[in-house]
C-alpha positions in Angstrom: 5.1 3.9 -5.6 6.4 3.8 -9.0 8.0 1.0 -11.4 10.1 3.6 -13.4 12.0 6.3 -12.9 10.6 9.7 -13.2 11.8 13.5 -14.5 10.9 16.7 -12.3 7.9 16.9 -14.3 6.6 13.3 -13.3 6.6 11.7 -16.6 8.1 8.5 -17.1 11.4 7.8 -18.3 12.0 4.6 -20.2 14.7 3.4 -22.2 14.9 -0.2 -24.0 16.4 -1.9 -21.3 14.2 -0.9 -18.4 11.0 -1.9 -20.8 12.3 -5.1 -21.1 13.9 -5.3 -24.5 17.1 -6.6 -22.8 18.0 -9.2 -20.4 19.2 -7.2 -17.1 22.8 -8.0 -15.7 23.4 -10.3 -12.7 25.0 -8.3 -9.9 25.0 -8.3 -6.1 21.7 -7.4 -5.4 20.4 -10.2 -7.4 22.7 -12.6 -5.7 21.0 -11.3 -2.3 17.4 -12.0 -3.7 18.2 -15.5 -4.9 19.5 -16.2 -1.3 16.7 -14.3 0.5 14.1 -16.3 -1.3 15.2 -19.8 -1.0 15.8 -19.2 2.9 12.0 -17.7 2.8 10.8 -20.6 0.3 11.7 -23.4 2.7 10.3 -21.5 5.7 7.0 -21.4 3.8 7.1 -25.2 2.4 7.8 -26.2 6.2 5.2 -24.2 7.8 2.8 -25.4 5.0 3.2 -29.4 6.2 2.9 -28.3 9.9 -0.4 -26.0 9.7 -2.3 -28.2 7.0 -1.7 -31.3 9.5 -2.9 -28.9 12.4 -5.7 -27.3 10.7 -7.1 -30.4 9.5 -6.5 -32.2 13.0 -8.4 -28.8 14.9 -10.7 -28.7 12.4 -9.8 -25.0 11.9 -10.8 -23.5 8.6 -8.5 -20.4 9.6 -5.8 -22.4 9.7 -6.1 -24.6 6.8 -6.6 -21.1 4.5 -3.1 -20.2 6.2 -1.5 -23.1 5.2 -2.7 -23.1 2.0 -1.5 -19.4 1.9 2.2 -20.8 2.6 1.8 -23.3 0.0 0.8 -20.3 -2.2 3.6 -18.5 -1.3 6.3 -21.1 -0.9 4.9 -21.7 -4.9 5.3 -17.7 -5.6 9.3 -17.6 -4.2 10.0 -20.3 -6.7 8.7 -18.3 -9.6 10.5 -15.1 -8.0 13.6 -17.3 -7.9 13.2 -18.3 -11.7 13.0 -14.5 -13.0 15.2 -12.6 -10.6 18.0 -10.7 -13.0 15.7 -11.1 -15.7 13.8 -8.3 -18.3 11.2 -6.2 -16.4 8.4 -7.9 -18.6 9.2 -11.6 -17.4 9.3 -10.0 -13.9 6.1 -8.5 -14.4 4.2 -11.4 -15.9 5.6 -13.4 -12.8 4.0 -10.9 -10.7 0.5 -10.7 -12.7 0.5 -14.8 -12.0 1.1 -14.4 -8.5 -1.5 -11.6 -7.9 -3.8 -13.8 -9.7 -3.1 -17.0 -7.6 -3.5 -14.5 -4.7 -6.9 -13.6 -6.0 -8.0 -17.5 -6.5 -7.1 -18.4 -2.9 -9.1 -15.2 -1.7 -11.9 -16.8 -3.3 -11.4 -20.3 -2.1 -11.4 -19.1 1.6 -14.8 -17.4 0.7 -15.7 -21.1 0.0 -14.7 -22.4 2.8 -15.3 -20.1 5.3 -19.5 -20.2 4.2 -18.8 -24.1 4.5 -17.8 -24.0 7.9 -20.6 -21.5 8.9 -23.2 -24.0 7.5 -21.7 -27.0 9.4 -21.3 -25.2 12.4 -17.7 -26.6 12.9 -16.4 -25.5 16.3 -12.2 -25.9 15.9 -9.7 -26.6 18.8 -8.8 -23.5 20.4 -5.4 -24.6 21.7 -4.1 -26.1 18.7 -5.2 -23.2 16.9 -3.3 -20.9 19.4 0.2 -22.9 19.5 0.2 -23.3 15.5 -0.8 -19.9 15.0 1.9 -18.5 17.2 4.6 -20.6 15.4 3.4 -19.6 11.9 3.6 -15.7 13.6 6.9 -16.4 14.2 8.2 -17.7 10.9 6.3 -14.8 9.0 8.0 -12.1 11.1 11.3 -13.6 10.2 10.1 -13.7 6.6 8.7 -10.2 6.4 12.3 -8.8 8.2 14.1 -10.5 5.3 12.0 -9.0 2.7 11.8 -5.5 4.0 14.7 -4.4 2.1 12.8 -5.2 -1.1 9.1 -3.8 -0.3 10.1 -0.6 -2.8 11.2 -3.1 -5.8 9.6 -3.9 -8.9 6.4 -5.6 -8.8 7.8 -9.0 -8.5 9.9 -8.6 -5.6 7.1 -6.0 -4.1 4.3 -8.6 -4.4 6.7 -11.1 -2.4 7.0 -8.4 0.5 2.9 -7.9 0.0 2.2 -11.8 0.5 4.5 -11.9 3.9 3.1 -8.6 5.3 -0.5 -9.9 4.8 0.6 -13.4 6.3 1.7 -11.5 9.4 -1.8 -9.7 9.5 -3.4 -13.2 9.2 -1.7 -14.9 11.8 -2.2 -12.0 14.5 -6.3 -12.6 13.3 -5.8 -16.4 13.6 -4.5 -15.7 17.2 -7.5 -13.5 18.0 -9.7 -16.4 16.6 -8.2 -18.9 18.8 -9.0 -17.1 21.7 -12.3 -16.2 20.7 -13.2 -19.8 20.0 -12.0 -20.5 23.7 -14.0 -17.9 25.0 -17.2 -18.7 23.4 -17.1 -22.1 22.3 -18.2 -21.5 18.9 -16.6 -21.7 15.8 -17.8 -18.1 14.5 -14.4 -16.6 15.3 -12.5 -19.0 13.2 -15.2 -18.1 10.3 -14.7 -14.3 11.0 -10.9 -14.7 10.7 -11.3 -16.7 7.6 -13.3 -13.9 5.8 -10.6 -11.5 7.2 -8.0 -13.5 5.4 -10.0 -13.6 2.2 -10.2 -9.8 2.2 -6.5 -9.6 2.6 -5.8 -11.8 -0.2 -8.2 -10.2 -2.5 -6.9 -7.1 -1.6 -3.0 -7.6 -2.2 -3.7 -9.3 -5.5 -5.3 -6.2 -6.5 -2.3 -4.5 -5.4 0.3 -6.6 -7.4 -2.1 -7.2 -10.1 -2.4 -3.6 -10.9 1.2 -2.7 -10.6 2.1 -5.6 -13.0 -0.4 -4.3 -15.4 1.6 -0.9 -15.0 4.8 -2.4 -15.8 3.9 -4.5 -18.7 1.9 -1.4 -20.4 4.6 0.3 -21.7 6.5 -3.0 -22.6 3.6 -3.8 -24.8 3.4 -0.2 -26.4 7.4 -0.4 -27.2 6.6 -3.3 -29.0 3.6 -2.8 -30.6 5.4 0.6 -31.9 8.4 -1.5 -33.3 
């Protein structure tokens, strides 16, 4: 995927406008982005509240990690709302912040997973299953709303990547619930938490790389001036 237009030779075609020298004018596309971002922000905020309570009640590391993921996404959507229609430089900076936050979440899940493995915690499978299914439905709706933006700039692409990872994580949580129910141990929950950490770290790397790529030409032009 390219963040900038290219000519037939594949060279980057940049203008002062697309390098972030001027604010982009608002248009119908910006209005649509804002409406969609508000909807997904509310969905994620509600699901954070549901999962954080359920995760604590069920003693599930996977649910608690997913709850914090919902919280991080809600914050990320708020950042995206703040920069929709602004210069590319600001949108890339917002994406960089979001990418780094995804990475921090991944590291947090790694620590939580290790702690639960040592403690030998066994979560409640029925609660995991019901809440995991609800989270999957919520994230499926969010992903459907954001699919049209998956080929956009780093800011909007990062939003889509987060949602894609969330759907995969929810499927893993449901698998963990079945595993805990079938084995009577907490290892399926621990394994899923590790998978979620991997997804968060991989997604963070994607977002950060594209954001830095969009910032680099802007920095070069500004330095030349």
